[in-house]
C-alpha positions in Angstrom: 162.3 118.4 -31.9 158.7 119.6 -31.9 157.9 123.2 -33.0 156.2 125.6 -30.6 154.3 127.2 -33.6 150.6 126.9 -33.9 149.1 124.9 -36.7 146.3 127.3 -37.2 145.4 130.7 -35.8 142.6 131.1 -33.3 140.6 133.9 -31.7 139.5 134.0 -28.1 136.4 136.1 -27.4 136.4 137.5 -23.9 133.2 137.0 -21.8 132.2 137.3 -18.2 132.0 134.2 -16.1 131.3 133.0 -12.6 134.9 132.3 -11.8 135.9 135.8 -13.0 133.2 137.3 -10.8 134.4 135.4 -7.8 138.0 136.3 -8.6 137.2 140.0 -8.6 134.5 140.4 -6.0 135.7 138.1 -3.3 139.0 139.8 -2.4 137.2 143.2 -2.3 134.5 141.9 -0.1 137.0 140.2 2.1 139.0 143.5 2.4 135.8 145.4 3.4 134.9 142.7 6.0 138.4 142.8 7.5 138.2 146.6 7.5 134.8 146.4 9.5 136.3 143.8 11.9 139.5 145.6 12.7 138.5 149.2 12.4 134.7 149.1 13.0 135.0 148.3 16.7 137.9 150.6 17.5 137.9 154.2 18.3 139.1 155.3 14.8 138.4 158.5 13.1 135.3 158.0 10.9 136.9 159.8 7.9 139.7 157.2 7.7 137.2 154.4 7.8 135.0 155.9 5.1 138.0 156.7 2.9 139.2 153.1 3.2 135.9 151.8 2.2 135.8 154.2 -0.7 139.2 153.0 -1.9 137.9 149.4 -1.9 134.7 150.4 -3.7 136.7 152.4 -6.4 139.0 149.4 -6.9 136.0 147.1 -7.3 134.3 149.3 -9.8 137.5 149.6 -11.8 138.0 145.8 -12.0 134.4 145.1 -12.7 134.4 147.6 -15.6 137.7 146.3 -17.0 137.2 142.5 -16.7 133.5 141.8 -16.3 131.4 144.4 -18.1 134.1 145.4 -20.6 133.1 149.1 -20.4 136.6 150.4 -20.1 138.6 151.6 -23.1 141.4 149.3 -21.9 139.1 146.3 -21.8 140.1 143.5 -24.2 137.3 142.1 -26.2 139.2 139.6 -28.4 142.6 138.1 -28.6 143.8 136.8 -31.9 146.8 134.4 -32.0 148.3 134.2 -35.4 150.3 131.2 -36.7 153.5 133.1 -36.8 153.5 133.8 -33.0 152.0 137.3 -33.5 149.2 138.5 -31.3 146.6 141.1 -31.9 143.9 142.3 -29.5 140.7 144.1 -30.0 139.6 146.8 -27.6 136.4 148.7 -27.3 137.1 150.9 -30.2 140.6 150.0 -31.4 142.6 147.1 -32.7 146.3 146.7 -31.9 148.4 144.4 -34.1 151.7 142.9 -33.4 151.3 143.4 -29.7 153.8 141.5 -27.6 152.9 139.3 -24.6 154.9 139.9 -21.5 156.9 137.3 -19.6 154.9 138.3 -16.5 151.9 136.4 -18.0 150.8 133.6 -15.8 149.0 130.2 -16.4 147.5 127.7 -14.0 144.7 125.1 -14.2 142.1 127.7 -13.1 143.4 131.0 -14.5 145.4 132.5 -17.3 146.6 136.1 -16.9 147.9 137.6 -20.1 149.9 140.8 -19.9 150.4 142.6 -23.2 152.6 145.4 -24.1 152.3 147.6 -27.2 154.9 149.6 -29.1 154.1 152.7 -27.0 155.0 150.7 -23.8 151.3 150.7 -22.7 150.3 147.5 -20.7 147.0 145.6 -21.0 145.8 142.6 -19.0 143.3 139.9 -19.9 141.9 137.4 -17.3 140.8 134.0 -18.8 139.2 131.4 -16.7 138.1 127.9 -17.9 134.5 128.8 -17.9 134.9 131.9 -20.0 136.2 130.0 -23.0 135.8 126.6 -24.4 138.0 123.8 -23.0 140.1 123.4 -26.2 140.9 127.1 -26.4 141.9 127.2 -22.8 144.2 124.2 -23.2 145.8 125.5 -26.4 146.4 128.9 -24.8 147.9 127.4 -21.7 150.3 125.2 -23.6 151.2 128.1 -25.9 152.0 130.4 -23.0 154.1 127.7 -21.3 156.1 126.8 -24.3 156.5 130.3 -26.0 159.6 132.4 -25.4 158.0 135.6 -23.9 159.4 139.1 -24.1 160.4 140.8 -20.9 
């Protein structure tokens, strides 16, 4: 029976990409347009309308800082997968070794969402699209996530 272990360790350097920009900006823009369509033409209190737009804007800024510009302290810069199925991640000013990958991680042909949990029960998320890493790394990571027994 083939082993699920890696033959060699590899590192994924996170970078912004067009797919990530579309993935983050399009839902926020859609929510704003829907808000304009449904609330803009109604007799709605202006304060609620402005507060709703403000919430969409704050969410957009948060996700852009976290996954596109990597300005947040929780932004993951690098993911290192060791041969013994251990993971480590590099943040803006910190490195966490032996971090576990959560079972809620997701893979598809166009997106990999990695959810990590550290020993303090803090959660971190990394979005990886095919155009943000090379094709071989994306394929390796996708196979690894699908075959590895993930912690809950």
